[in-house]
C-alpha positions in Angstrom: 79.7 84.7 152.4 82.1 84.9 149.5 81.0 85.6 145.9 83.1 84.5 142.9 80.5 85.3 140.2 83.1 87.6 138.6 85.7 84.8 138.4 83.6 81.7 137.6 81.6 81.2 134.4 78.6 79.1 133.8 78.8 76.5 130.9 76.4 78.7 128.9 78.6 81.8 129.4 81.6 79.8 128.4 79.9 78.5 125.3 78.9 82.0 124.3 82.4 83.3 124.8 83.9 80.6 122.6 81.2 81.0 120.0 81.8 84.8 119.7 85.6 84.3 119.6 85.2 81.6 116.9 83.1 83.8 114.8 85.6 86.7 115.1 88.5 84.4 114.3 86.7 83.1 111.2 86.0 86.7 110.0 89.6 87.7 110.5 90.7 84.5 108.7 88.5 85.2 105.6 91.0 87.4 103.7 93.8 84.9 104.3 91.5 82.1 103.1 90.6 84.1 100.0 94.2 84.7 99.4 95.1 81.0 99.6 92.2 79.8 97.5 92.6 82.6 94.9 96.3 81.8 94.5 95.3 78.3 93.3 92.6 79.4 90.8 92.7 80.9 87.3 92.8 84.6 87.2 89.3 84.9 85.7 87.8 83.0 88.7 89.5 85.1 91.4 87.5 88.3 91.2 84.2 86.6 91.1 82.5 87.8 94.3 81.8 85.2 97.1 82.3 82.4 94.6 86.0 83.1 94.9 85.9 81.1 98.1 84.8 78.0 96.3 87.8 75.6 95.9 87.2 74.9 92.2 89.8 74.5 89.3 92.7 74.4 91.8 96.3 74.1 90.6 99.8 75.4 91.3 100.0 77.0 87.8 100.0 80.5 89.3 103.0 79.7 91.5 104.9 78.2 88.6 104.1 81.2 86.4 105.4 83.6 89.1 108.7 81.8 89.5 109.1 81.4 85.7 108.3 85.1 85.0 111.0 86.2 87.5 113.8 84.0 86.4 116.0 86.0 84.0 118.4 88.9 84.0 115.8 91.2 82.5 113.1 90.6 85.1 115.3 89.7 88.0 115.2 86.5 90.0 112.5 85.8 92.6 114.8 83.9 94.9 117.2 86.9 94.8 114.4 89.2 95.9 113.5 86.8 98.6 117.1 86.5 99.7 117.5 90.3 100.0 114.4 90.5 102.2 115.6 87.6 104.4 119.0 89.2 104.7 117.6 92.6 105.6 115.1 91.1 108.1 117.9 89.1 109.7 120.2 92.1 110.1 117.5 94.3 111.5 116.1 91.7 113.9 119.4 90.5 115.3 120.9 93.9 115.4 117.8 95.4 117.0 117.7 92.6 119.7 121.3 93.4 120.6 121.1 97.2 120.5 117.6 97.8 121.9 117.9 95.2 124.7 121.2 96.7 125.9 119.7 100.2 125.7 116.7 99.1 127.7 118.9 97.4 130.3 120.9 100.5 130.8 117.7 102.6 131.2 115.9 100.1 133.5 118.6 98.6 135.8 121.7 100.9 135.8 121.7 104.1 137.7 123.2 107.1 136.0 122.4 110.8 135.7 119.9 111.8 133.1 118.4 108.3 132.9 114.8 109.4 133.3 115.2 112.2 130.8 116.6 109.8 128.2 113.8 107.3 128.8 111.2 110.2 128.4 112.9 111.0 125.0 112.5 107.3 124.0 108.8 107.5 124.9 108.4 110.6 122.8 110.1 109.0 119.8 107.4 106.3 119.9 104.9 109.0 118.9 106.8 110.1 115.8 105.6 108.2 112.7 108.3 107.1 110.2 106.6 109.0 107.4 107.5 112.3 109.1 111.2 111.6 109.1 111.4 109.7 105.8 112.3 112.7 103.8 115.1 114.0 106.1 116.5 110.4 106.2 116.3 110.3 102.4 118.5 113.4 102.1 120.8 112.2 104.9 121.5 108.9 103.1 121.1 110.0 99.5 124.7 109.2 98.6 124.2 105.6 99.8 121.1 104.8 97.7 120.8 101.3 96.2 122.9 99.7 99.0 121.7 97.0 101.3 123.0 98.5 104.5 121.1 101.8 104.0 117.9 99.7 103.9 118.6 98.2 107.3 120.5 100.8 109.2 117.7 103.3 110.1 115.6 100.5 111.6 118.0 98.7 114.0 117.5 101.1 116.9 113.8 101.3 117.6 112.1 103.2 120.5 109.1 100.8 120.8 111.5 97.8 121.1 113.4 99.6 123.8 110.2 100.3 125.7 109.2 96.6 125.4 112.5 95.4 126.8 112.4 98.1 129.5 109.0 97.0 130.7 110.1 93.3 130.9 113.4 94.0 132.6 111.7 96.1 135.3 109.7 93.0 136.3 112.9 91.0 137.0 113.5 90.9 140.8 116.6 93.0 141.7 117.6 90.4 144.2 118.8 88.2 141.3 121.2 90.8 140.0 122.3 91.6 143.5 123.2 87.9 144.0 125.2 88.0 140.8 127.1 91.1 141.9 128.0 89.4 145.2 129.4 86.5 143.2 131.6 89.0 141.3 129.6 89.4 138.1 129.8 92.8 136.4 127.0 94.5 134.4 128.0 92.8 131.1 128.1 89.3 132.6 124.9 89.9 134.6 123.1 91.0 131.4 124.2 88.2 129.1 124.4 85.3 131.6 121.3 86.1 133.7 119.0 88.7 132.2 119.0 87.5 128.6 118.1 83.8 129.4 115.3 85.0 131.7 113.9 87.3 129.0 113.2 84.8 126.2 109.5 85.9 126.0 110.5 89.5 125.6 113.1 88.7 122.9 110.6 86.6 121.0 107.9 89.3 121.1 110.4 91.9 119.9 111.8 89.6 117.2 108.4 88.8 115.8 107.1 92.4 115.8 110.4 93.7 114.3 110.4 91.0 111.6 106.8 91.9 110.7 107.6 95.5 110.4 110.8 95.0 108.4 109.4 92.3 106.1 106.5 94.5 105.0 108.6 97.6 104.7 107.7 99.5 101.5 108.0 103.2 101.8 111.8 103.3 102.6 112.7 100.9 99.7 110.6 103.0 97.3 112.6 106.0 98.3 116.0 104.4 98.3 116.0 101.7 95.7 116.0 102.1 91.9 118.4 99.2 91.1 116.5 95.9 90.7 119.5 94.0 92.0 118.8 95.3 95.6 115.1 95.3 95.4 113.4 93.6 98.4 110.4 91.3 97.9 107.5 93.7 98.9 108.8 96.3 96.4 109.1 93.7 93.7 105.5 92.6 94.3 104.3 96.2 93.6 106.3 96.1 90.3 104.9 92.7 89.5 101.3 93.7 90.3 101.6 96.8 88.0 102.1 94.6 84.9 99.5 94.9 82.2 97.2 93.1 81.9 97.1 92.3 85.6 96.9 88.6 86.4 95.2 88.4 89.8 95.8 84.7 90.3 99.5 85.2 90.0 99.4 88.3 92.2 97.7 86.3 95.0 100.3 83.5 94.5 103.0 86.1 94.9 101.2 87.3 98.1 101.2 83.8 99.5 104.9 83.5 98.9 105.4 86.8 100.6 103.4 85.8 103.7 104.9 82.3 104.0 108.2 83.4 105.8 106.1 85.4 108.3 104.1 82.3 109.2 107.4 80.3 109.6 108.9 82.9 111.9 105.8 83.1 114.0 105.5 79.3 114.3 109.1 79.2 115.5 108.7 81.9 118.2 105.1 81.2 119.0 105.6 79.7 122.5 107.8 82.5 123.8 105.7 85.2 122.0 102.5 84.0 123.8 104.4 84.1 127.1 105.6 87.6 126.4 102.1 88.8 125.5 100.6 87.1 128.6 103.2 88.6 130.9 102.7 92.1 129.4 98.9 91.8 129.9 99.4 90.8 133.6 101.8 93.8 134.2 99.3 96.1 132.4 
């Protein structure tokens, strides 16, 4: 007699599962909902307790005010700050996908002396928080402050991204690469023509996580940027929020504009990102 009680769920159990997940999803969505509604309300109505969730007196005046207040040489231009953040994120994501995937392929599929020791070092680097190396990096790149490349260079190579790629590459059957070698393909051709197309979920997962980290980067720009012309958007938001008296409606509108590119990137990579998370969960 076989028992599948652990695999099958009764309708009541399924209903309870979805009910709990729906409640949790709603709770996690509340701050985002408050952000969106508050960005459309006058500043006096934003910090008003639970009534801030009520969609009353809605308008796009806060967004217009943000764009108008950051539209001169003295204050800087909003779209310039946005463009700097987009450029930095593009360089870090694309450069990181290239560098970290190649490093992971060399650590997972190629055989060479010291490979395990190097991979162990990569795992140890994952335990080192950026705050502990921020000051040494500051003195190392002090002469290159207020430049765009110094805001991107330290974040292209990433130990966690290497580990993600390494885990995925290890799941690819070696027989596929052996067949490619029999056909005369070398390591470079095997990687770009076979491994990369098969690893879209891994590339999407790494791209989204790298973009999220880079887009919200704040500590490093605070240390390295004093020139408003190279100020990324998160740093400019802190400057905008510090204005007196604070206008919370405009601050929330600024926050929505800051979050919007993240939602666009996630929507673009969503299908492959879900596949990558699912495959990682199965391997785990």
